[in-house]
C-alpha positions as CSV (number, residue, x, y, z in Angstrom):
1,M,57.6,-196.8,207.3
2,K,59.8,-196.7,210.3
3,L,62.6,-195.9,208.4
4,K,60.9,-193.1,206.0
5,L,60.1,-191.6,209.3
6,T,63.5,-191.7,210.7
7,I,65.1,-190.5,207.5
8,A,62.6,-187.3,207.1
9,L,63.2,-186.8,210.9
10,A,67.1,-186.8,210.4
11,A,66.6,-184.8,206.9
12,T,64.3,-182.0,209.1
13,L,66.9,-181.7,211.7
14,A,69.8,-181.3,209.5
15,L,68.0,-178.5,207.9
16,A,67.1,-176.9,211.1
17,A,70.4,-177.1,212.5
18,P,71.8,-174.0,211.1
19,V,68.3,-172.0,212.2
20,I,69.0,-173.0,215.7
21,A,72.2,-172.0,216.1
22,L,71.5,-168.9,214.2
23,A,68.7,-168.4,216.9
24,S,71.0,-168.9,219.7
25,A,73.6,-166.7,218.6
26,S,71.8,-163.8,218.1
27,A,70.1,-164.3,221.6
28,Q,73.7,-162.9,222.5
29,P,73.4,-159.6,224.3
30,A,75.1,-156.9,222.3
31,A,78.4,-155.2,223.4
32,A,78.0,-151.7,224.8
33,P,78.9,-149.5,222.6
34,A,81.9,-147.5,223.9
35,P,81.4,-143.9,225.8
36,P,82.1,-140.3,224.2
37,C,86.0,-139.6,224.4
38,G,85.4,-135.7,226.2
39,R,88.3,-135.0,227.7
40,S,90.3,-138.3,227.6
41,L,91.0,-137.0,223.9
42,E,94.4,-134.5,223.2
43,T,94.4,-132.4,220.9
44,W,97.3,-131.9,218.9
45,F,98.5,-129.2,216.3
46,A,101.5,-128.4,214.5
47,P,101.6,-124.8,212.5
48,E,104.0,-126.5,209.8
49,G,101.4,-126.6,207.3
50,E,101.9,-127.3,203.7
51,G,101.1,-124.7,201.4
52,W,100.1,-124.3,197.9
53,A,99.2,-121.2,195.8
54,G,96.2,-119.6,197.7
55,G,96.5,-121.2,201.1
56,T,97.7,-123.8,203.7
57,G,97.0,-127.4,204.5
58,Y,97.4,-128.3,207.9
59,V,96.4,-131.5,209.9
60,V,94.9,-131.6,213.6
61,E,95.2,-134.6,215.4
62,F,92.9,-135.9,218.4
63,S,94.6,-138.7,220.6
64,N,92.9,-141.0,223.2
65,I,94.8,-140.7,226.6
66,G,92.7,-142.5,228.6
67,S,93.0,-146.0,229.7
68,V,89.4,-147.1,228.4
69,T,88.1,-147.4,224.4
70,C,86.2,-144.0,223.8
71,T,84.2,-142.9,220.5
72,V,83.9,-139.2,218.6
73,T,81.9,-138.1,215.9
74,G,81.6,-135.0,213.7
75,F,83.5,-131.7,212.7
76,P,85.1,-129.7,215.1
77,T,85.3,-126.1,215.6
78,V,88.3,-124.3,214.3
79,K,88.6,-120.4,214.4
80,L,91.4,-117.9,213.9
81,T,91.9,-115.8,216.8
82,S,94.2,-112.7,217.8
83,K,95.1,-112.2,221.4
84,G,92.8,-115.0,222.4
85,A,89.9,-113.2,220.8
86,Q,88.3,-114.7,217.4
87,V,88.9,-113.1,214.2
88,G,86.7,-114.3,211.0
89,L,84.0,-116.8,210.8
90,K,84.6,-120.3,212.3
91,A,85.9,-123.1,209.5
92,T,83.1,-123.9,207.3
93,N,82.0,-127.9,207.2
94,F,83.4,-129.9,204.3
95,G,83.5,-133.3,203.4
96,P,81.1,-136.4,204.0
97,A,78.6,-136.7,207.2
98,P,80.7,-138.1,210.1
99,A,80.7,-141.6,211.2
100,T,81.7,-142.3,214.6
101,V,85.3,-143.3,215.0
102,T,86.3,-145.6,217.7
103,L,89.6,-144.7,219.5
104,K,91.2,-147.4,221.7
105,S,93.8,-146.3,224.5
106,G,96.8,-144.6,222.4
107,Q,94.9,-144.4,219.1
108,T,94.5,-141.2,216.7
109,A,91.8,-139.6,214.6
110,H,92.3,-136.5,212.7
111,V,90.9,-133.8,210.8
112,A,92.1,-132.0,207.0
113,L,92.5,-128.3,207.5
114,N,92.7,-125.8,204.7
115,V,93.3,-122.1,205.3
116,T,92.9,-119.8,202.2
117,D,95.4,-116.8,201.7
118,A,92.7,-114.1,203.0
119,G,94.8,-111.6,201.4
120,A,93.1,-112.9,198.1
121,V,89.8,-112.6,199.3
122,C,89.6,-109.2,201.8
123,R,91.5,-106.8,203.3
124,P,93.1,-109.3,206.2
125,V,93.1,-108.7,209.9
126,P,96.5,-110.4,211.7
127,T,96.0,-113.6,213.6
128,D,97.6,-115.1,216.3
129,G,96.2,-118.2,217.1
130,L,94.1,-121.4,216.3
131,S,91.3,-122.4,218.3
132,V,90.1,-126.0,218.0
133,R,86.9,-127.3,220.1
134,Q,86.3,-131.2,219.7
135,P,83.4,-132.4,218.4
136,G,81.0,-132.3,221.5
137,E,82.7,-130.6,223.9
138,A,82.7,-127.2,225.1
139,H,86.5,-126.1,226.6
140,A,88.7,-125.4,222.9
141,Q,92.1,-125.4,222.8
142,I,94.5,-122.2,221.4
143,F,97.9,-123.1,219.6
144,G,100.2,-120.6,218.4
145,L,99.9,-119.8,214.3
146,A,100.7,-116.1,213.0
147,G,98.4,-115.6,209.7
148,D,95.5,-113.4,208.8
149,A,91.4,-113.9,208.7
150,C,88.9,-111.9,206.9
151,P,86.3,-109.9,209.2
152,G,82.7,-111.4,208.6
153,K,84.0,-114.3,206.2
154,S,85.6,-117.5,206.8
155,T,88.9,-118.5,205.0
156,M,89.2,-122.4,206.1
157,I,87.4,-125.8,205.4
158,V,87.8,-128.9,207.6
159,D,86.6,-132.2,207.6
160,A,84.9,-134.4,209.9
161,I,87.1,-136.7,212.0
162,N,88.7,-139.8,210.5
163,P,90.1,-142.4,212.0
164,G,94.3,-142.7,212.1
165,T,97.2,-140.1,211.6
166,G,96.6,-137.6,208.9
167,V,99.4,-136.3,206.3
168,P,99.0,-132.9,205.1
169,L,98.1,-132.2,201.4
170,F,97.3,-136.4,201.1
171,T,94.9,-136.6,203.5
172,G,91.3,-135.3,202.4
173,R,91.8,-136.4,198.9
């Protein structure tokens, strides 16, 4: 009887060990999520896009220039400007719902930006700049970009922030 009890107790402990280990592992406190990037996110835009019949594709990059890991989520606000004033409507958000992108110090995220040839859609107004505001930030950065916009219409689409660097005409496929 004593042998049966010892075997039964050993079998019970062997079956319970993984459950006990799992319970103790899940009792560990979760790591705090990284803070939003905010001002440590540097925006970069090169006005050399990849053209196609009817428009041009660009990539806008966002790099963490801070010293700590941070997060960014959402769609940037992108507008065409003339002498600093908005011309036409902001870019239309396109694609799947945004996911949170975590960037270690020095890492980069990107969005694909497609600009339709305004002359194919309306009587265009000349533009000389591109305003880009990161998700969650109030301040926009203006980059030089000669082109055209449609008053009262959007001629651009932009996707949500994606991890890694972007490649024109490949990003967003």
